[in-house]
Every structure is written in C-alpha cells, then in structure tokens.
C-alpha positions as CSV (number, residue, x, y, z in Angstrom):
1,M,-4.9,-32.3,35.9
2,L,-2.9,-29.8,33.8
3,V,-4.8,-28.0,31.0
4,K,-3.4,-25.8,28.2
5,C,-4.9,-22.6,26.7
6,I,-3.7,-19.6,24.9
7,C,-3.3,-16.0,26.0
8,T,-6.1,-13.7,24.8
9,N,-3.6,-11.0,24.0
10,C,-0.5,-12.6,22.4
11,A,-1.7,-16.2,21.7
12,G,1.1,-17.6,23.9
13,H,0.6,-21.1,25.3
14,L,-0.3,-21.3,29.0
15,E,-0.4,-24.4,31.1
16,F,-2.4,-24.4,34.4
17,E,-4.3,-26.6,36.8
18,E,-7.9,-27.4,35.9
19,E,-9.3,-25.9,39.1
20,N,-7.7,-22.5,38.2
21,A,-9.9,-22.0,35.2
22,G,-11.6,-18.5,35.2
23,E,-8.8,-16.8,37.1
24,K,-7.1,-13.7,35.7
25,I,-3.3,-13.7,35.6
26,D,-0.5,-11.7,34.0
27,C,0.7,-13.6,30.9
28,P,4.4,-14.6,31.2
29,H,4.9,-13.9,27.5
30,C,3.4,-10.5,27.0
31,G,2.9,-9.3,30.6
32,F,-0.8,-8.3,30.0
33,E,-3.7,-9.7,32.0
34,T,-5.4,-12.7,30.5
35,T,-8.1,-15.1,31.7
36,L,-7.4,-18.8,32.0
37,F,-10.1,-20.9,30.3
38,L,-10.7,-24.6,29.6
39,P,-10.4,-25.9,26.1
40,G,-13.7,-25.6,24.2
41,T,-14.8,-22.6,26.2
42,E,-13.9,-19.1,25.2
43,P,-13.6,-16.3,27.8
44,A,-15.6,-13.1,27.5
45,A,-14.3,-10.9,24.8
46,T,-12.0,-8.2,26.2
47,P,-11.4,-5.0,24.3
48,A,-8.5,-5.5,22.1
49,G,-6.5,-2.5,21.2
50,L,-3.6,-0.3,22.1
51,W,-5.5,2.0,24.5
52,P,-6.7,-0.6,27.1
53,K,-3.2,-2.1,27.1
54,L,-1.6,1.3,27.7
55,K,-4.2,2.2,30.3
56,R,-3.1,-0.8,32.3
57,R,0.6,0.1,32.0
58,W,0.2,3.9,32.3
59,R,2.9,4.2,35.0
60,F,5.5,2.6,32.8
61,V,4.5,4.6,29.8
62,C,4.7,7.9,31.8
63,A,8.1,6.9,33.2
64,G,9.3,6.0,29.7
65,L,8.1,9.3,28.3
66,V,9.8,11.3,31.0
67,L,13.0,9.4,30.5
68,L,12.8,10.0,26.7
69,V,12.2,13.8,27.2
70,L,15.1,14.0,29.7
71,A,17.4,12.1,27.3
72,G,16.4,14.4,24.5
73,V,17.1,17.5,26.6
74,G,20.4,16.1,27.8
75,Y,21.5,15.3,24.2
76,S,20.5,18.8,23.0
77,L,22.4,20.4,25.9
78,W,25.5,18.3,25.4
79,H,25.7,19.0,21.6
80,W,24.4,22.6,21.4
81,A,25.0,24.3,24.7
82,L,28.2,22.7,25.9
83,P,30.5,23.8,23.0
84,P,29.7,27.5,23.3
85,L,30.1,27.2,27.1
86,K,33.4,25.5,26.6
87,D,34.6,28.4,24.4
88,W,33.3,30.9,26.9
89,L,35.1,29.5,29.9
90,P,38.8,30.5,29.9
91,Y,41.6,27.9,29.8
92,T,39.3,24.9,29.6
93,Q,40.1,21.9,27.4
94,S,38.2,19.4,29.5
95,T,34.5,19.0,29.4
96,V,34.1,18.4,33.1
97,L,33.9,22.1,34.2
98,P,31.6,23.2,31.4
99,A,29.3,20.2,32.1
100,A,29.3,21.0,35.8
101,V,28.4,24.7,35.0
102,L,25.7,23.4,32.6
103,V,24.2,21.1,35.2
104,F,24.3,23.9,37.8
105,G,22.6,26.3,35.4
106,C,19.9,23.8,34.6
107,L,19.2,23.3,38.3
108,L,19.1,27.0,38.8
109,L,16.7,27.4,36.0
110,L,14.5,24.6,37.4
111,L,14.6,26.3,40.8
112,L,13.6,29.6,39.2
113,V,10.6,27.9,37.4
114,V,9.5,26.3,40.7
115,L,9.8,29.6,42.6
116,L,7.7,31.4,39.9
117,A,5.1,28.6,39.6
118,F,4.7,28.0,43.3
119,P,2.9,31.3,44.1
120,I,0.7,30.9,41.1
121,L,-0.3,27.4,42.3
122,I,-0.9,28.7,45.8
123,F,-3.1,31.5,44.4
124,L,-5.2,29.0,42.4
125,Q,-5.6,26.7,45.4
126,L,-6.6,29.6,47.7
127,R,-9.1,30.8,45.0
128,D,-10.7,27.3,44.9
129,I,-10.8,27.1,48.7
130,T,-12.4,30.5,48.9
131,R,-15.0,29.6,46.3
132,A,-15.8,26.4,48.1
133,L,-16.2,28.2,51.4
134,W,-18.4,30.9,49.8
135,E,-20.7,28.2,48.4
136,I,-20.9,26.5,51.8
137,E,-21.8,29.8,53.5
138,A,-24.3,30.6,50.8
139,N,-26.0,27.2,51.2
140,L,-26.2,27.7,55.0
141,R,-27.9,31.1,54.8
142,P,-31.5,31.2,53.8
143,V,-32.0,33.1,50.6
144,L,-35.1,35.3,50.7
145,P,-36.4,36.9,47.5
146,A,-36.0,40.7,47.3
147,F,-39.6,41.2,46.2
148,P,-42.3,38.7,46.7
149,S,-43.9,37.7,43.4
150,P,-47.6,38.1,43.0
151,T,-48.0,34.3,42.6
152,D,-46.5,33.6,46.0
153,E,-49.1,33.1,48.7
154,P,-48.2,34.2,52.2
155,S,-47.4,31.4,54.6
156,E,-49.3,30.9,57.9
157,A,-46.7,33.0,59.8
158,E,-47.0,35.9,57.3
159,K,-50.9,36.0,57.2
160,P,-52.3,38.8,59.3
161,N,-54.1,37.8,62.5
162,P,-57.6,39.2,62.5
163,F,-57.6,39.6,66.3
164,E,-54.4,41.7,66.2
165,A,-55.8,43.9,63.4
166,A,-59.0,44.6,65.5
167,D,-56.9,45.5,68.6
168,L,-54.8,47.9,66.5
169,K,-57.9,49.7,65.1
170,E,-59.5,49.9,68.5
171,S,-56.3,51.4,70.1
172,A,-56.0,53.9,67.3
173,R,-59.7,55.1,67.9
174,S,-59.2,55.4,71.6
175,G,-56.2,57.6,71.3
176,V,-53.7,55.4,72.9
177,R,-51.2,56.7,70.4
178,G,-52.0,60.2,71.6
179,K,-51.1,59.4,75.1
180,A,-47.8,58.0,74.2
181,T,-46.8,60.9,72.0
182,S,-48.0,63.8,74.0
183,G,-46.1,63.0,77.1
184,N,-48.9,64.4,79.3
185,P,-50.9,61.6,80.9
186,Q,-53.7,64.0,82.2
187,A,-54.4,65.4,78.8
188,A,-55.3,61.9,77.5
189,M,-57.9,61.4,80.2
C-alpha cells in the first residue's frame, strides 16, 4: 500500500510503499538524504543546519569553489592583463594571439610554481619518513639509564654472586695475579 510522508529537510511530499518505511533515500526535491516514515511516527531528529548538508556535498562544494576561483582569475586576466599585452605585441588587432600568449604564460607560471613547490614537498615527506624511522629504531633499542638512581634495586642478574666474590678474594690472596703478571712461572711457586 502506498503511504505519503514529508522530507525532513525541505518538507517535500514523498510517496513510498509501506514496507520501505525506515529506509534512507535522497529526496527527489532537495537532493539531501531523508528517512521514510509512516504517518503518525516521526523519525529521529537529524541535525538541521547548513554544515551537515555541506558536509554531505563537500565534493560539489569544492568543485564549485574551484570553478568560481578559476572564473574570477580568467575574468581578471581578460580585462586587466590582456589589453596591455595587446598593446605590447606589435601589429595585433585580434585578441587571439594575446590570449594565446596569456594562456602560455599562465601555464609557464603554473609549471614554475610546481617546480618550486615539488622539492619542498619532497623534503617535508623525507623529513617525516626519517622521523618515523628514527622513532621505530629508538623503540627497538633498549634504553638504559646513564646513571642508576639510588631508588633502583639491582635485578637478579646484577646482584653479586657470593660464591664468585669468595673465589676472587681467595685468588687475590694466593697470588694468582702475581703469576700472570710476572711472566715467570717458577717465581710464583
């Protein structure tokens, strides 16, 4: 059975099948997303305002802004740069040659900007990559403190072994070190 409701954005009338209630569609009147609902039930409130609508259509908005800027630059060049260029070129009554020179100059200027900006962008990317690699390397290396703090207790591996300490004292008393340093094995006996 066909049911009617209104768009939550523009209040345009929508007609749909009863089993399609709750679906989200693009309104044929305004083009924004709306929820189909049965009469007597209201859909959940959606944020009404310009920003959510623009957020959904950001590609079209960006393309429109780019076209607007390009149209403004073209208009400015046509009215303010073309007449002096036409006067500068000899024997030119037509606007075709000055317009071609103007377009070529703009393309050359764009190429120059790209050639100047490209090394800067490469430098910034390499700096970020170097920083990321440095952080990875720093996280893989164990970081030991330069000086142990007095509150740090030595670990089991760092604690002295009492049996090794006794062996070192005994070897020092018996003169084992004297044998090794003198070089004369008979003098130690």
